[in-house]
Every structure is written in structure tokens, then in C-alpha cells.
C-alpha positions as CSV (number, residue, x, y, z in Angstrom):
1,M,7.7,-6.0,-16.1
2,W,7.2,-6.9,-12.4
3,W,5.3,-3.6,-11.8
4,I,2.6,-4.7,-14.2
5,Y,2.0,-7.9,-12.2
6,T,2.0,-5.8,-9.1
7,F,-0.8,-3.6,-10.4
8,I,-2.9,-6.6,-11.4
9,L,-2.3,-8.4,-8.1
10,A,-3.0,-5.4,-6.0
11,G,-6.2,-4.8,-7.9
12,S,-7.3,-8.4,-7.4
13,L,-6.6,-8.1,-3.7
14,F,-8.7,-4.9,-3.4
15,I,-11.6,-6.7,-5.1
16,L,-11.1,-9.7,-2.8
17,I,-11.2,-7.3,0.2
18,A,-14.4,-5.8,-1.1
19,S,-16.0,-9.2,-1.4
20,I,-14.9,-10.2,2.1
21,G,-16.3,-6.9,3.4
22,L,-19.6,-7.6,1.7
23,I,-19.9,-10.7,3.7
24,R,-18.6,-9.4,7.0
25,F,-20.3,-6.0,7.4
26,K,-23.7,-6.1,9.0
27,D,-25.7,-3.1,7.6
28,I,-26.4,-2.2,4.0
29,Y,-24.7,1.1,4.1
30,S,-21.3,-0.3,5.2
31,R,-21.7,-3.0,2.5
32,M,-22.3,-0.5,-0.2
33,H,-19.4,1.7,0.9
34,V,-16.9,-1.1,0.8
35,T,-18.1,-2.5,-2.5
36,T,-18.0,0.9,-4.3
37,K,-14.7,2.1,-2.9
38,A,-12.6,-1.0,-2.9
39,S,-13.9,-2.5,-6.1
40,S,-13.5,0.8,-8.0
41,F,-9.9,1.1,-6.8
42,G,-9.3,-2.5,-7.7
43,I,-10.7,-2.1,-11.2
44,M,-8.5,1.0,-11.7
45,L,-5.4,-0.9,-10.7
46,I,-6.2,-3.9,-12.9
47,L,-6.9,-1.7,-15.9
48,I,-3.6,0.2,-15.4
49,G,-1.8,-3.1,-15.3
50,V,-3.5,-4.5,-18.4
51,S,-2.9,-1.3,-20.4
52,L,0.7,-1.2,-19.4
53,Y,1.0,-4.9,-20.5
54,L,-0.5,-4.3,-23.9
55,N,1.2,-0.9,-24.3
56,I,-1.1,0.4,-27.1
57,G,-2.3,3.9,-27.2
58,E,-5.9,2.9,-27.9
59,V,-6.0,0.6,-24.9
60,Y,-4.7,3.5,-22.7
61,L,-7.5,5.7,-23.9
62,K,-10.2,3.1,-23.4
63,A,-8.9,2.2,-20.0
64,F,-8.9,5.9,-19.0
65,F,-12.5,6.2,-20.1
66,V,-13.6,3.1,-18.3
67,I,-11.9,4.3,-15.1
68,I,-13.6,7.7,-15.3
69,F,-17.0,5.9,-16.0
70,V,-16.6,3.6,-13.0
71,Y,-15.6,6.4,-10.7
72,L,-18.5,8.5,-11.8
73,T,-21.2,5.9,-11.7
74,A,-20.4,3.6,-8.8
75,P,-20.8,6.2,-6.0
76,L,-24.0,7.6,-7.7
77,A,-25.5,4.1,-8.0
78,A,-24.7,3.3,-4.4
79,H,-26.2,6.6,-3.3
80,S,-29.4,5.9,-5.3
81,I,-29.7,2.4,-3.9
82,A,-29.2,3.7,-0.3
83,K,-31.8,6.5,-0.9
84,S,-34.4,4.1,-2.3
85,N,-33.8,1.7,0.6
86,R,-34.2,4.5,3.1
87,D,-37.4,5.8,1.5
88,R,-38.9,2.3,1.6
89,S,-38.3,1.8,5.3
């Protein structure tokens, strides 16, 4: 049971690190990098912990699809935002 809490705590720490990096980094590209990478990994760890806690097959499947969706869309969204910001400058 302790590994479930470890997953959720580690995911929360990664999201906390992402929010601190959002405040501390100076340029927009570094900010987008830290928010997409650290928060995606944090969401994955939290979803793994929650699905292990509930231990239902349907929850495992939904968590898997949410993780895939986040990992596919977060970098693409950050790239699109960066490109639109670069084109505007």
C-alpha cells in the first residue's frame, strides 16, 4: 500500500517542481518546456497511483488512455504556442 502513496506523492512533487519552474525561468521557451515535461510525468504518476488504489480494470484502461492523450497533446500544444509566439515577434 505504501507504493501507491509514493506514486501520488512523487507525482505531486513533479507538478510542484513544474509550477516553481514556471515562476523561476525567464524566457517563454524554458517555461513551456518545464511545464510540459514535469507536469506530464506528474500526471502519469498520480494516475498510476490512483488506478492502483482503486484496482479496477476499467480505471486502468481509462488511466492508460488519459496518459497517452496527455503525452501526445502536451508537447504538440507547447510547440504550437512557441511557433505562434515566434511568428508574432
